[in-house]
N, C-alpha and C positions, 0 to 999 in steps of 0.2 A: 475444363481449365486449359488455358493456352500456355504453351511452353514459354519459358523466359528467354529473352534474346541472348544469343551467344556473344559474350564480350569479345572473344577473339575475332569473330566475323565483323563486329562493329569496328574494332580497332583496325582490321585490315581495310575496311571501307574508308575509314577516316584518314588513313595514311595515304590514300589516293587523292585527297583534296589538295588544293593549292595551299602554300604555307600560311597565307592570311586566314583561310578558312579553318585550317588545323589549329591555329592560334586561338581563334574564336571558340572552337569546340573545347580546347584545353582550358581556356579561361572560364568558360561556362561550367564545365565539369568541376573545376576547382572551387568555384564560387558556390556550387551546390552542396559541397560537403558541410556537414554540420559538425564542426570541430568542438570537442569538449572544452577547450580553453581558447581564449582569444590571445593573439600574439600582439604584444605592444609594438606599434609602428609609429614613428614620429610623424608629425604633420608634413614635414618636408618630404619624407619618403612616400607618404600617401599621395602627395602632389606629383612627385616624380613618376610613381606607378601609373597614376591616371593619365599623365602626359604621354608616357610611352605607350600605354594601351590605346589612347586616342590616335597616336601616330600609326600604330599597326592597323587599327580599324579603318582609318582613312586611306591607307595605302601609301602614306608618306614615308614610312619606315620600310626598308627592304629587308625581309627575312631571308636568311641564308640557310641552306641545308648544312647541318653540322659536319656530315661526312665530307662534303665538298670543301668546307673551310679547313678541316683537319688535313685533308690530302694536299690542299694548296700550301698550307704551312709546312708540312713534311717536305714537299718538293722545294720549298724556299730555303729551309734550314738544314736539310740533310746533305751530307757531302757525298 
């Protein structure tokens, strides 16, 4: 019997990917979850979600590192 993959190692490797690749991995993993209940989402939100995902997948949307954004905002708004 083969050993199960180590989630920590997988996560460490995934964090080395470019932002768009990480977004793809995250999106794929979330879609793979078999949730017990469906969440009601309006048609408008579904269209917006699809539009945003398409922009990410195509490279049109620029993904930013959250730590970088927070540091930039702290520098801008702290005295």
